[in-house]
C-alpha distance (Angstrom), angle and dihedral (degrees) to the residues before:
residue distance angle dihedral
M1 . . .
Y2 3.77 . .
K3 3.79 95.3 .
H4 3.72 95.5 49.7
F5 3.77 102.3 37.8
F6 3.84 121.1 -2.6
K7 3.85 94.0 48.1
R8 3.88 90.6 64.3
L9 3.82 91.1 49.0
F10 3.76 90.6 46.0
D11 3.78 92.6 50.0
F12 3.87 94.5 46.9
C13 3.81 94.1 49.6
I14 3.79 95.0 46.5
A15 3.84 93.7 45.1
L16 3.76 91.8 48.9
V17 3.80 93.9 49.8
A18 3.84 91.6 43.7
L19 3.80 93.8 50.9
I20 3.87 90.4 50.9
C21 3.81 92.1 47.7
I22 3.81 97.5 47.5
S23 3.76 98.8 36.5
P24 3.85 92.3 106.5
I25 3.80 89.3 53.9
L26 3.83 92.9 45.9
M27 3.88 88.9 54.4
I28 3.73 91.4 52.6
I29 3.86 90.8 49.7
I30 3.86 90.4 47.2
I31 3.84 91.6 54.9
W32 3.80 91.1 42.4
L33 3.77 94.7 52.8
H34 3.85 93.1 41.8
F35 3.74 90.0 68.1
A36 3.90 97.8 33.6
N37 3.84 94.5 52.8
K38 3.80 91.7 58.0
G39 3.77 96.0 -131.1
A40 3.82 96.3 -40.7
G41 3.78 91.9 118.1
V42 3.83 134.9 -109.7
F43 3.72 103.7 -103.3
F44 3.80 131.6 58.8
F45 3.80 119.6 -151.8
Q46 3.86 123.5 -169.5
E47 3.74 136.3 162.0
R48 3.74 114.9 -108.9
P49 3.77 133.6 172.0
G50 3.80 115.8 -108.3
K51 3.77 135.5 179.7
D52 3.84 110.2 -13.0
G53 3.83 89.5 3.1
K54 3.85 93.2 -68.9
I55 3.70 108.6 157.8
F56 3.87 120.4 -126.0
K57 3.81 135.3 159.9
V58 3.74 115.1 -99.8
I59 3.83 117.2 -147.8
K60 3.83 122.8 -140.7
F61 3.76 138.8 156.6
K62 3.74 109.6 -95.0
T63 3.90 110.0 -118.6
M64 3.79 100.6 179.1
T65 3.78 138.1 62.8
D66 3.74 124.3 -125.6
E67 3.87 92.7 -120.9
R68 3.92 115.5 155.5
D69 3.76 137.0 -166.0
V70 3.75 126.2 -113.9
N71 3.81 89.4 -82.5
G72 3.76 92.5 56.2
N73 3.86 95.1 -107.8
L74 3.81 120.1 135.3
L75 3.77 112.9 -102.0
S76 3.79 118.2 -118.8
D77 3.78 118.8 -72.2
A78 3.82 90.3 -111.1
D79 3.81 90.5 54.6
R80 3.74 94.0 47.6
L81 3.80 98.0 44.5
T82 3.75 108.8 102.9
R83 3.77 126.0 -140.8
I84 3.70 90.0 -113.4
G85 3.75 90.7 44.6
S86 3.86 90.5 53.8
F87 3.80 89.1 54.1
V88 3.85 93.7 46.0
R89 3.81 88.9 49.4
S90 3.85 96.9 44.2
M91 3.85 89.1 52.2
S92 3.87 90.3 45.0
I93 3.78 88.5 -123.1
D94 3.81 87.6 134.4
E95 3.85 87.5 69.6
L96 3.85 95.1 58.4
P97 3.84 97.1 89.8
Q98 3.81 86.1 62.7
L99 3.76 86.2 78.9
I100 3.81 83.8 79.6
N101 3.83 88.7 54.9
V102 3.92 85.5 53.9
L103 3.79 93.3 52.5
K104 3.83 89.3 49.3
G105 3.81 90.9 51.1
D106 3.76 95.7 -117.5
M107 3.78 91.9 113.9
A108 3.83 142.6 17.5
L109 3.75 128.3 -136.9
I110 3.80 91.5 -112.7
G111 3.80 124.7 30.6
P112 3.82 142.0 93.9
R113 3.76 110.6 -44.0
P114 3.85 116.0 -101.1
L115 3.74 106.9 -108.8
L116 3.83 133.6 -171.3
V117 3.78 122.0 -57.1
Q118 3.77 90.0 -131.4
Y119 3.87 89.5 66.5
L120 3.81 93.6 63.8
P121 3.81 96.7 89.6
L122 3.82 91.9 45.3
Y123 3.81 97.6 60.4
S124 3.83 122.2 103.6
K125 3.80 115.3 -127.9
E126 3.83 88.7 -99.7
Q127 3.81 93.5 50.0
M128 3.82 91.5 48.9
R129 3.85 87.3 64.7
R130 3.80 87.4 80.0
H131 3.81 85.2 80.1
E132 3.83 94.4 62.3
V133 3.80 89.0 89.9
R134 3.84 133.4 40.4
P135 3.81 113.4 -84.9
G136 3.73 116.7 -107.8
I137 3.78 141.0 -136.0
S138 3.82 85.1 -128.7
G139 3.72 131.4 9.7
W140 3.79 151.2 -179.4
A141 3.85 91.9 -83.9
Q142 3.83 90.1 51.9
C143 3.87 88.9 58.1
H144 3.78 89.8 54.8
G145 3.71 104.4 49.5
R146 3.85 111.9 -39.7
N147 3.80 105.3 -154.5
A148 3.80 92.4 -8.5
I149 3.83 96.7 79.2
S150 3.82 131.5 70.1
W151 3.73 124.1 -95.9
T152 3.85 90.7 -113.5
E153 3.93 89.6 55.3
K154 3.76 89.8 44.9
F155 3.82 95.8 52.5
K156 3.88 91.4 46.1
L157 3.85 88.5 54.2
D158 3.81 90.8 47.3
V159 3.76 92.4 53.5
W160 3.82 90.9 44.9
Y161 3.78 87.1 57.9
V162 3.77 92.6 50.8
D163 3.74 89.6 56.9
H164 3.83 95.9 43.1
C165 3.72 103.2 37.9
S166 3.80 110.9 149.9
L167 3.84 140.8 137.1
L168 3.80 89.8 -99.8
T169 3.71 93.4 53.0
D170 3.84 93.6 46.7
L171 3.85 89.8 49.6
R172 3.78 89.2 48.9
V173 3.85 90.8 51.2
I174 3.80 91.7 48.0
F175 3.82 91.5 52.6
I176 3.80 94.3 46.1
T177 3.87 92.7 45.7
I178 3.82 91.3 53.4
K179 3.74 90.8 49.0
K180 3.79 93.9 48.0
V181 3.85 92.5 46.3
L182 3.83 92.6 50.2
C183 3.83 90.4 46.6
R184 3.78 91.4 40.0
E185 3.77 92.4 -133.1
D186 3.80 128.3 168.7
I187 3.84 94.1 8.3
N188 3.77 122.7 147.3
T189 3.85 110.4 -173.2
T190 3.82 95.7 160.4
T191 3.79 125.2 36.2
G192 3.78 106.0 177.8
R193 3.79 104.7 -62.0
S194 3.79 93.1 -13.2
A195 3.73 128.4 82.9
T196 3.81 93.5 -154.5
M197 3.78 137.5 59.4
D198 3.85 117.5 -76.6
Y199 3.82 115.9 -86.4
F200 3.79 119.3 -96.1
N201 3.83 110.0 -118.9
G202 3.79 99.2 -179.9
H203 3.81 94.1 -97.3
N204 3.88 102.9 69.6
């Protein structure tokens, strides 16, 4: 009952209250990033697969500039990530605009993280089960390593959540997520020359 009805109601109510409460903070972040991103904009929109693989546009705060080299190519993620952007990302503040995705019904508060559309053909049948529920701002995998665990481990945890979705599990994930964000645990903001986790190639 919770998974198919009450979870959506729970997510909508919490997301709405959260947006209202943190709106002053969001305005400060918007102004802050406007100047730090050097004209690159404040918000980042990208297509991601949601429930049943349906494509939607995820909303995040933009944490990198659009600076390019002499040949017109974008610089590496690490070179474009601003100091403010690094802080926003390390505190997971860049994820807060996804509360709008929750209100729209594209996402849930808790669920498997929405990944790149290009990964869809690479999933095994079992891994594809992560799309049986709405993707979340945080999830069971984020509570067990975030970017510090392998793709294989991450997908196993995502599928575990699909099979064990409940109010108790969601509340537990929310509590652990807040703790990890405040303690800045399991965060990988720079991997070599990239500011994001390594790409999934179907064999990780």
